[in-house]
N, C-alpha and C positions, 0 to 999 in steps of 0.2 A: 504494500500500500504506500509506503514511503517513497518508493521509486516512482510510482504512478503520480503521486502528488508533486514530486519534484520535476517531473517531465514537462516538456513544452506542451502548451495547450493550443489547439487550433480552434478558433472561435468562428463558427458559422452562424450567420444571422439569417433568420427567416421569420415569417409571420407566425403567429400563434396557431392558426388553423393547420398550417403545414407541419409544425412541430407536433401538434396533437395527433394528426393523422399518422405520422411516422412512428410515434411511440405506441399508438394503439395497435399498429401492425406488428411492431417488434415485441411488445409485451402482452399480446393477446392471451397468452396462457394464464395470466393472472385473472382473467375474467371468468374462468370456469370454476374457480373455487373461492367464493367471497369470504368464507371463513378463514382460509389460509391467508388471503390478502389482508384481512383484518388483523391477523396475528403479526404480519409483517409491518403493518402501519403502527401497531402498538409499540414496536421497537423504536419508534421515533418520539416517544413521550419525552425524552430528555431534551429534545430540540423544539418540540411544539406542545402546545397545551392539549390536555385531554379533550377539551371542547372542540378544538380544530380537528383533531384526529377523529372525533365522533362525527363531525360534519363530513369528513372524507369517507368514513365508513357508511354513512347514510347515502351518499352518492353511489357508492358501490352496491349497496343493498337495493337501491332503486334502479340499478342498471344504467345509470347516467355516466357511462365510461368517458365520453368526451369532456363532460364537466369535471369529473374526477381528475383526469389527466391534465387538464388545463390548470386546475387548482394546485395540483402537485408541482407542476412546472413553475407556476408563479410563486407559490408560498413555500416550497421546499427547495427544489433543485436550483432555480435561478438565484435565490438568496444565499444558498450555501456554496455553490460552485463558483459563482462570480465573485464572491467575497474573498476567496483565497488569493494571496499574492502568488502569481505565476508568471513565467515567461509566456506571452501570448502572441501567436501569429494571427493577425486579423485577415479575414477574407471578406472583402467588401461586396463581392458579387459572385454568385455561383451560377454556372450555366450547365444545362444538360448537354449531353453529347449524343450525336446521332450515330446509329449503327449502320 
């Protein structure tokens, strides 16, 4: 973990809808077991209030996956990963490639 945190970070910027769609595709396996997901969210109690985690769990229980992913991005990942001092390479624009 220390090596990962000390490594260079590539910052890709995109709109929230794109980020949510990409993560929903990548982490779809979490959507099949809400109980297990809730247990994983409970591990974040030291970083977030029980009230916030309860809100996230309620979104999962309701099947609001886009809402849950957006909230996790805004309230957890962006706050914690962007706050770390790192060497960052910024990519101002990404373009798809044609095959």
